[in-house]
N, C-alpha and C positions, 0 to 999 in steps of 0.2 A: 297875469303873471305869472309865468312859468319859470320856475326854478329847477336846474339840474345838478344834481350831487353824484360825484365817482365816488367808489372805494373797489376794492379788490389789489392795489396794487401792491409791489414788494419786489425785494430780491430774488433772482432764481439762477439757477444755474444754466448755460445752453443745454439746451435737449427739454427743459422744461417747461410746465404749463401752467398758465393763470388765466383766472378768467375775472375781468372789468363789469362793475357793472355801472348805472346811470340809472339813477330812483330819479323821477319828477315828482315836483309836487306842483301843486296852483290850477292847474287844468291837464288835459288829459291831451297823451302821445298822440291821441287817434288825429291822423291828416298830416301830421307834420313831416317833414325831412328830415332824418334824424341820420347822425352822423359819428364818426370816432374820428377823430385826428391827433397827432403825436407832434412834439417838439423834442429835438434834442439839443444841446446844448452848442450853442452858436449856429444853428440850422434854423430853416426857417420851419412853421408849423406846415405841418403836410395831411392832408387824408386818408387814412385806413381804410376806412369800409362805411359804406351810406347806403340807407336806406331811403327807399323813392317811395312814398305814398301811394304816388298818382298810377304807378304800375306796377306797385310789388316788388321792385326789383330791388339787387342789392351789390351794392361796386365794391370791389376788393381791391386796392392798389395791387399792382404787378409783385409787389416784394414781398405781400404778405399770403397770397392767393396759396390755395391747400392748406396753409395751416393754420388762419383764423377764421371764425366764423360770428356774425351775426345773430344774434335771434332776440327776441323781447316777448315778455308777460305781460298783456295789456290789463290783466286783472291786479297784478302790481305795477304798472304805469311805469315800468322798468325796461330798459334795455342790455342787453349784456354783451361782450366781447370775449371769444373764448379765442385764447392764444396758445397754441400747441408749435413743441419745434422749436422752442425758442433761442434767439441767437444774440450773440453780443449788440449789433447791429438795432435791434429791436429797443434797446434801451433810451427811456424818451420818458418825459409827462406827457399823458393820454390824457385826451379829452371827452368828452362829449358835448354834440351842439344839437340844439332842434332851428327849427324857421320853418315859418310858412312859405316865405319870398327871401330865401338867404339865409344865415347862419347869425340868427339872431340872439338866441341865447344859446349860453355856455354853461358849463363846469366850471370848476375850482383847479381840477387837474388831480391825477393820482400819479406818482411815478413809479417806472416799472426798470427795475435794473438786472441785467443778464451779463452774469460773470462767473467764472472760476471762483 
């Protein structure tokens, strides 16, 4: 069983930065698709970034391209989402997810709030 725990959320002013972490336990993330999603109040959960283990490509939603960056530390079995130039519309609960076929495993989420 793969368990995911996010951390690194918090409050930041517009233009600021945060780095989210998603630490995995129970099994290695090798071979898994890994994604970051977010859900703002009253909105559906949306994909922000995801890593395709089949071809090594990384996807970014248009709204975060050039500002967010996905990375991973295989030794630590952890993935990260570096978020720069944050905007108020980035405010949401951020989740990491992983799966071999579909997003089977989810973390509990971490709140990111961007405001003055």
